[in-house]
NUGULUM-226318 format. One record per residue: residue in three letters; chain; x negated, y negated, z of N, C-alpha, C in turn. Coordinates in steps of 0.001 Angstrom, whole numbers, always signed. Atoms other than C-alpha are relative to their C-alpha. Example, Ala and Ser with C-alpha at 12.3 -4.5 7.8 and 13.67 -1.06 7.14 Angstrom:
# NUGULUM-226318
   residu   chaine    n_east   n_north      n_up   ca_east   ca_north     ca_up    c_east   c_north      c_up
      ALA        A      -890     +1190        +0    -12300      +4500     +7800      -900     -1200        +0
      SER        A      +820     +1190       -60    -13670      +1060     +7140      +770     -1090      +730
END
This chain:
# NUGULUM-226318
   residu   chaine    n_east   n_north      n_up   ca_east   ca_north     ca_up    c_east   c_north      c_up
      UNK        A      -318     +1157      +346      -112       -203      -156      -785     -1042       +91
      UNK        A     +1111     +1533      +104     -2946      -2761      +923      -629      +223      -931
      UNK        A     +1059       -39      +909     -4893      -3831     -1383     -1202      -502      +349
      UNK        A      +733       +21      -764     -7367      -4895     +1013      +278      -263     +1579
      UNK        A      -436      +337     -1436     -7035      -5870     +4956      +204     -1073      -238
      UNK        A      -956     +1137      +381     -5677      -8992     +3623     +1048      -333      -735
      UNK        A      -801      +549      +787     -3596      -8517      +690      +697     +1046       +31
      UNK        A     -1118      -838       +83      -714      -6604       -48      +838       -63     -1017
      UNK        A      -802      +849     +1360     +1466      -6180     -3207     +1562      +440      +865
      UNK        A     -1839      +434      +331     +5245      -7472     -3127      +256      -279     -1048
      UNK        A      -787      +232     +1215     +7990      -8112     -5525      +373     -1367      +339
      UNK        A      -111     +1705      +130     +7747     -12049     -6133     +1772      -408      -441
      UNK        A     -1654       +94      +408    +11657     -11976     -7512      +680      +756       +17
      UNK        A      -836     -1239      +498    +14710      -9835     -7933      -153      +418     -1260
      UNK        A      +307      -548      +834    +14413      -7780    -10489     +1052      +308     -1215
      UNK        A     -1619      -596     +1055    +16514      -7443    -14225      +498     +1323      +579
      UNK        A      -461     -1292      -108    +19091      -4806    -14089      -781     +1144     -1325
      UNK        A      +487     -1037      +674    +17719      -1619    -15248     +1157     +1107      -291
      UNK        A      -961      -851      +527    +20136       +931    -17173      -467     +1076      -123
      UNK        A      +941     -1590      +310    +18993      +5158    -16918     +1463      +567       +47
      UNK        A     -1130     -1069      +475    +21646      +7529    -18539      -287     +1579      +102
      UNK        A      -146     -1699      -301    +22144     +11136    -17622     +1666      +788       -11
      UNK        A     -1231      -889      -145    +25089     +13413    -18713     +1046     -1290      +119
      UNK        A      -754     +1115      +343    +27358     +10013    -19379      +172      -531     +1458
      UNK        A      +486      +576     -1482    +26221      +9042    -15168      -920      -735      -614
      UNK        A      +785     +1395      +216    +25151      +5667    -15411      -693      -402     +1783
      UNK        A      +769       +75     -1081    +22616      +4722    -13111      -922     -1304      -139
      UNK        A      +260     +1366      -293    +21889       +863    -12218      -822      -755      +831
      UNK        A     +1090      +430     -1251    +18406       -522    -10472       +58     -1082       -67
      UNK        A      +440     +1116      -242    +17623      -3150     -9232      -978      -334     +1460
      UNK        A     +1285       +71     -1004    +14541      -4317     -6635      +191     -1639      +359
      UNK        A       -99     +1385      -213    +14393      -7499     -4444     -1216        +7     +1320
      UNK        A     +1305      +185     -1235    +12118      -8768     -2125      +686      -467     +1279
      UNK        A     -1027      -291     -1084    +13192      -8247     +1445     -1116      -377      +958
      UNK        A      +705      +249      -475    +11718      -9526     +4455     +1067      +278     +1400
      UNK        A      -947      -729      -872    +14749      -8492     +6891      +968      +705       +58
      UNK        A      -800     -1078      +138    +16430      -5483     +7291     +1745      -409      -518
      UNK        A      -830      +726      +113    +19508      -7634     +7841      +687      -645     -1193
      UNK        A      -465      +510      +890    +19672      -9043     +4367      +414      +853     -1140
      UNK        A      -235     -1206     +1076    +20222      -5502     +2598     +1794      +100        -9
      UNK        A     -1252      -255       -85    +24031      -5632     +3780      +703      -925      -981
      UNK        A      -622      +635      +716    +24663      -9058     +2018      -447      +477     -1830
      UNK        A      +429      -596     +1438    +22647      -7570     -1327     +1193     +1344      -644
      UNK        A     -1364     -1061      +359    +25437      -4596     -1463     +1073      -228       +70
      UNK        A     -1141      +246      -304    +27782      -6591      -693      +348      -576     -1949
      UNK        A      +104      +770     +1260    +26930      -8503     -3946      +285     +1084     -1607
      UNK        A      +128     -1035     +1047    +26133      -5214     -6022     +1264      +616      -129
      UNK        A     -1193      -657       -82    +29410      -3776     -4874     +1360      -533      -913
      UNK        A      -848     +1133     +1331    +31145      -6577     -6788       +33      +423      -981
      UNK        A      +564      -377     +1607    +29156      -6012     -9956      +575     +1171      -232
      UNK        A      -628     -1114      +388    +30210      -2628     -9882      +909      +704      +609
      UNK        A     -1297      -419      -374    +33585      -1885     -8588      -175     +1678      -426
      UNK        A      +313      -915      +348    +33309      +1418    -10238      -753     +1216       +29
      UNK        A      +799     -1280      -524    +30594      +3298     -8900       +58      +253     +1217
      UNK        A      -261     -1145      -763    +30401      +6084     -6460     -1043       +84     +1188
      UNK        A     +1037       +55     -1131    +26946      +5556     -4628      -698      -864      -454
      UNK        A     +1123     +1658      +461    +24748      +2573     -4107      -928     +1103     +1253
      UNK        A     +1480      -820      -831    +21263      +4725     -2640     -1202     -1276      -529
      UNK        A      +841      +980      +213    +18751      +2510     -1845     -1188      +781      +988
      UNK        A      +749       -36      -655    +15465      +2706      -137      -926     -1552       +40
      UNK        A      +602     +1175      -165    +13151       -198     +1766     -1261      +132      +443
      UNK        A     +1027       -57     -1181     +9945       -819     +3383      -491     -1134      +270
      UNK        A      +302     +1112       +47     +8542      -3542     +5204      -720       +92     +1311
      UNK        A      +998      +157      -814     +5499      -4676     +7003     -1482      +353      -581
      UNK        A      +991       +11      +747     +1793      -4364     +6400     -1170      +718      +443
      UNK        A      +953     -1071      -909      -217      -2975     +9234     +1384     +1332      +723
      UNK        A     -1277      -595      -392     +3036      -1489    +10955     +1268      -217      -746
      UNK        A     -1090       +71      +964     +5482       -231     +8364     +1150      +537      +543
      UNK        A     -1308      -252      +116     +9102       +148     +8588      +350       -95     -1322
      UNK        A      -450      -488     +1026    +11196      +2027     +5948     +1516      +931      +347
      UNK        A     -1212      -926      +358    +14453      +3944     +5020      +714       -58     -1001
      UNK        A      -164      -727     +1510    +15907      +6149     +2288     +1501       +99      +544
      UNK        A     -1851        +0      +184    +19736      +5867     +2050      +773      +956      -907
      UNK        A      -713      -769     +1313    +21490      +8786      +110     +1338      -403       -84
      UNK        A     -1947      +802       +91    +25184      +6889      +734     +1050     +1064     -1306
      UNK        A     -1071      -425      +509    +26905     +10106       +65      -396      +888      -954
      UNK        A      +616      -793      +726    +24385     +12041     -2302      -517     +1000      +575
      UNK        A      +686     -1529      -567    +23170     +15934     -1471     -1376      -723      +757
      UNK        A     +1246      +552     -1390    +20349     +15034     +1748     -1573       -29     -1152
      UNK        A     +1349      +281      +526    +17006     +13363      +137      +107       +74     -1827
      UNK        A      -407      -195     +1594    +18323     +13850     -3754      -192     -1830       -87
      UNK        A      +193     +1804      +814    +18236      +9526     -4311      -743      -871     +1189
      UNK        A      +981      +787     -1003    +16962      +7870      -949     -1467       +98      -450
      UNK        A     +1651       -13      -610    +13484      +9568      -801      -470      -167     -1373
      UNK        A      +940       +78      +947    +12705      +9965     -4471       -34     -1571      -411
      UNK        A      +426     +1375       +28    +13522      +6078     -4553     -1283      -550      +819
      UNK        A     +1410      +623     -1083    +11125      +5476     -1768     -1205      +298      -308
      UNK        A     +2140      -241      +634     +8029      +7770     -3335       +46      -818     -1105
      UNK        A      +573      +808      +978     +8485      +5131     -6171      -824     -1526      +675
      UNK        A      +638     +1413      -893     +7792      +2218     -3897      -976      +384      +709
      UNK        A     +1382      -839      -476     +4977      +4594     -2257      -552      -347     -1177
      UNK        A      +563      -349     +1195     +3879      +5155     -5858      -816     -1321        -5
      UNK        A       +45     +1262      +421     +4014      +1282     -6796     -1104      -825     +1074
      UNK        A     +1141      +567     -1081     +2032       +394     -3473      +567     -1047      +419
      UNK        A      -620     +1218      -412     +4861      -2263     -2381      +209      +207     +1321
      UNK        A      -458      +199     -1097     +5918      -3777      +256      +707      -837      +490
      UNK        A      -612     +1289      -188     +8450      -6088     +1760     +1077       -77      -991
      UNK        A     -1038      +125     +1781    +10987      -4992     -1181      +728      +910      +498
      UNK        A     -1012      -958      +120    +13901      -3191     -1512      +519      +620     -1664
      UNK        A      -574      -816      +898    +15042       -685     -4293     +1296      +557      +125
      UNK        A     -1540     -1102      -318    +18937        +65     -4726      +393      +383     -1449
      UNK        A      -213      -767     +1202    +20455      +2264     -7347     +1814      +222      +255
      UNK        A     -1482      -117      -191    +24121      +2050     -8146      +458      +890     -1059
      UNK        A      -444     -1421      +830    +25670      +5453     -9655     +1546      +246      -379
      UNK        A     -1164      -659      +571    +28460      +5565    -11803      +590     +1211      -428
      UNK        A      -312     -1467      +397    +29963      +9000    -11968      +321        -3     -1700
      UNK        A      -986      -375     +1524    +30340     +10282    -15804      +668     +1802      -455
      UNK        A     -1181     -1343      +165    +32485     +13663    -14986     -1119     +1012       -56
      UNK        A     +1076     -1085      +338    +29426     +15873    -15207     -1058      -198      +968
      UNK        A      +558      -576      -960    +28044     +17626    -12142     -1933       -80      -501
      UNK        A     +1152      +176      +805    +23854     +16899    -12330      -726      +496      +905
      UNK        A      +882      -816     -1438    +22899     +19012     -9038     -1139      -483      +234
      UNK        A      +923      +285      -980    +20353     +18437     -6839     -1521      -734      -650
      UNK        A     +1196      +262      +881    +17517     +18716     -9153      -311     -1379     -1087
      UNK        A      -126     +1394      +545    +19085     +16033    -11527      +427      -964      +179
      UNK        A      -459     +1546      -923    +20243     +13141     -9152     -2111      -419        +6
      UNK        A     +1510      +363      -307    +16075     +13652     -8068      -139      -818      -623
      UNK        A      -126      +269      +577    +15664     +13203    -11062       +89     -1699      -785
      UNK        A      -418     +1609      +704    +17715     +10128    -12426      -388      -847     +1026
      UNK        A      +168      +609     -1240    +17086      +8320     -8926     -1580      -545       +32
      UNK        A     +1309      +130      +907    +13501      +8733     -9715      -302      -528      -814
      UNK        A      +453     +1162     +1676    +13255      +7012    -13305      +760      -781      +584
      UNK        A      -681     +1090       -27    +15549      +4920    -12382     -1006     -1181      +955
      UNK        A     +1111      +395     -1337    +13505      +3608     -9219     -1608      -664      -653
      UNK        A      +628       -76     +1220    +10858      +3971    -11913      -414     -1204      -954
      UNK        A      -691     +1001      +932    +12321      +1697    -14493      +134     -1747      +778
      UNK        A      -628      +710      -526    +13385       -777    -12083     -1601      -636      +432
      UNK        A      +971      +775      -421     +9896      -1560    -10473      -776      -333      -885
      UNK        A      +696      -286     +1580     +8263      -1024    -14100      +745     -1787      -250
      UNK        A      -196     +1026       +23    +10187      -4279    -14505       +29     -1283      +891
      UNK        A      +163      +924     -1057     +9953      -6138    -11594     -1325      -767      -449
      UNK        A     +1187      +338      +270     +7315      -8699    -11486      -762      -103     +1852
      UNK        A      +710      -743     -1537     +4684      -7245     -8377     -1062      -988      +110
      UNK        A      +855      +828      -783     +2572      -9924     -6554     -1172      +170     +1155
      UNK        A     +1167      -327     -1063      -511     -10194     -4534      +673     -1078     +1482
      UNK        A       -41      +604     -1519      +647     -11445      -388     -1107      -388      +500
      UNK        A     +1493      +484      -534     -1916     -12759     +1922      +758      +231     +1466
      UNK        A      -247      -436     -1166     -1805     -11097     +5019      -290     -1288     +1572
      UNK        A      +862     +1570      -947     -1670     -14304     +7989      +549       +18      +937
      UNK        A      -231      -125     -1498     -1585     -14865    +11426      +263     -1163      +505
      UNK        A      -772      +561      -280      +856     -17250    +12728      -863      -923     +1422
      UNK        A      +511      +258     -1835      -292     -19767    +16069      +481     -1385       +77
      UNK        A      -629     +1131      -528     +1493     -22535    +18047     -1089      -885      +364
      UNK        A      +613     +1011      -531      -457     -25989    +18385     +1081      -839      +575
      UNK        A      -647     +1079      -804      +505     -28009    +21296      -826      -947      +214
      UNK        A      +690     +1411      -126      -874     -31465    +21774      +422     -1439      +210
      UNK        A      -570     +1355      +207      -236     -34945    +22715       -75      -824     -1036
      UNK        A        -3      +550     +1229      +290     -37705    +20357     -1145      -381      -251
      UNK        A     +1659      +936       +76     -3168     -39667    +20553      -808     +1071      -886
      UNK        A     +1551     -1078      +944     -4688     -35932    +18801      +812      -289     -1257
      UNK        A       +15      -440     +1195     -2791     -36376    +15902      -651      +315     -1225
      UNK        A      +563      +340      +656     -4660     -38319    +14079     -1220     +1379      -501
      UNK        A      +592      -700       -44     -7370     -35539    +14650      +397     +1051      -523
      UNK        A     -1058     -1185      +314     -5186     -32375    +14383      +167      +150     -1797
      UNK        A      -389      +289     +1320     -3959     -33752    +10750     -1539       -61      -998
      UNK        A     +1360      -385     +1271     -7441     -34209     +9562      -484     +1402      -247
      UNK        A      +603     -1458      -179     -8394     -30867    +10747     +1067     +1326      -767
      UNK        A     -1335      -534      +744     -4845     -29281     +9120      -702      +262     -1507
      UNK        A      +190      +796     +1777     -5759     -31299     +5559     -1319      +938      -277
      UNK        A     +1028      -815       -61     -9551     -29722     +6048       -10     +1053      -395
      UNK        A      -271     -1921       +46     -8579     -26281     +6699      +525      +453      -857
      UNK        A     -1110      -414      +813     -6265     -25962     +4060     +1099      +905      +772
      UNK        A      -861     -1074      -486     -4072     -24395     +6947     +1747      -859      -778
      UNK        A      -842      -374      +419      -563     -23640     +5991     +1098      -588     +1512
      UNK        A      -487      +417      -956     +1821     -25816     +8228     +1345      +430       -85
      UNK        A     -1153      -793      -198     +5204     -23573     +9110     +1349      -949      +369
      UNK        A      -466     +1102      -626     +6783     -26346    +11269      -455     -1028      +914
      UNK        A      +580      +840     -1069     +6269     -29462    +13437      +809      -696      +343
      UNK        A      -913     +1373      -452     +7943     -32287    +15820     -1079      -101      +749
      UNK        A      +928      +826      -180     +5983     -34766    +16230      +830     -1375      +891
      UNK        A      -554      +830      -949     +7056     -36616    +19694     -1421      -759     +1072
      UNK        A      +715      +489     -1426     +5163     -38192    +22879      -942     +1161      +126
      UNK        A      +409     -1337      -172     +4140     -34293    +23065      +209      +688     -1187
      UNK        A        +9      -243     +1550     +3427     -32637    +19694      +106     +1769       -64
      UNK        A      +244     -1540       +67     +4151     -28915    +18628      +176      +426     -1607
      UNK        A       +89      -262     +1640     +3106     -27572    +14997      -566     +1535      -142
      UNK        A       +61     -1685      +196     +3211     -23652    +13994      -736      -521     -1218
      UNK        A      +809      -667     +1123      +791     -22844    +11392      -260     +1662       -91
      UNK        A      +478     -1474      +389      -226     -19848     +9357     -1538      -255      -441
      UNK        A     +1365      -212      +713     -3657     -18770     +8508      -494     +1594      -593
      UNK        A      +541     -1311      +358     -5210     -15962     +6470      -701      +782      +995
      UNK        A      +552      -803     -1407     -6277     -13406     +8958     -1635       -49      -296
      UNK        A     +1877      +175      -245    -10063     -13302     +7311      -602     -1172       -56
      UNK        A        -3      +946       -18    -10041     -16520     +7902       -27      -820     +1442
      UNK        A      -548      +136      -929     -8597     -16765    +11231     -1109      -637     +1322
      UNK        A      +728      +466      -971    -11696     -16681    +13227      -944      -896      +261
      UNK        A      +349      +657       +64    -13580     -19039    +11733     +1249     -1403      +247
      UNK        A      -889     +1189      -256    -10401     -21651    +12035      +239      -175     +1648
      UNK        A       +60      +726     -1279    -10071     -20930    +15681     -1167      -762      +629
      UNK        A     +1417       +98      -914    -13469     -21326    +16407       +89     -2004       -60
      UNK        A      -452     +1245      +447    -12801     -25140    +14582     +1041      -897     +1075
      UNK        A      -675      +833      -666     -9818     -25854    +16673      -427      +134     +1344
      UNK        A       +71      +280     -1055    -10734     -24942    +19583     -1233      -386      +582
      UNK        A     +1071     +1044      -150    -13414     -27664    +19740      +753     -1284      +169
      UNK        A      -724      +580      -772    -10583     -29900    +20075      +253      -261     +1047
      UNK        A       +30      -146     -1605    -10608     -31119    +23629     +1507      -161      -250
      UNK        A     -1489       -62      -381     -6913     -30635    +24861     +1346      +375      -853
      UNK        A      -163      -573      +792     -5702     -28800    +21778      +386     +1294      +687
      UNK        A      -440     -1597      -303     -3220     -25660    +23260      +170      +964     -1264
      UNK        A      -413      -514      +993     -3437     -22986    +20764      +269     +1938      +534
      UNK        A      -675     -1203      -212      -833     -19688    +21136      +113      +505     -1143
      UNK        A      -557      -862     +1655      -670     -16713    +18184     +1587      +336     +1009
      UNK        A     -1595     -1017      +136     +2757     -15483    +17876       -79      +752     -1219
END
């Protein structure tokens, strides 16, 4: 999955629809970037409206870089005939933070477990082949807390080190959340700690 300790493969944007056919059954494949499992419910709702005649909406997802979470869902198909073949394609393409979902419209002829495995695997493969796969950077987030009189010094440091500001609140007491590429974190922390009265907390 990981290209190195600091980069990983993921999907840049929702994929175009892919259609795979086998004995009149139609398998519509989609891939989506995924940050939280909670997003799946809304994606499933959209695809149910798009394919009201579909009998099954099978999917697999994976989230995480160092610690990975995943799930494979057969949605009523025989056990391990749909979700796992889809998940194995996620593994084969080495992508994480991604969801692949396949909507099946039954064509009147049973495919058998072997036929289903082949259909879901091929649909997932075609879907990922059509997806834009990009490299992500593993980042570590920190909360910076400091008095307002340090704002110029902190902002100069942020600009010089090209830090990614996630959020900031600038009042008499200031709070900033930043993200640092993991491979640069040790050097950046050393420079941040040189600023007197700057409190640094990893999150």
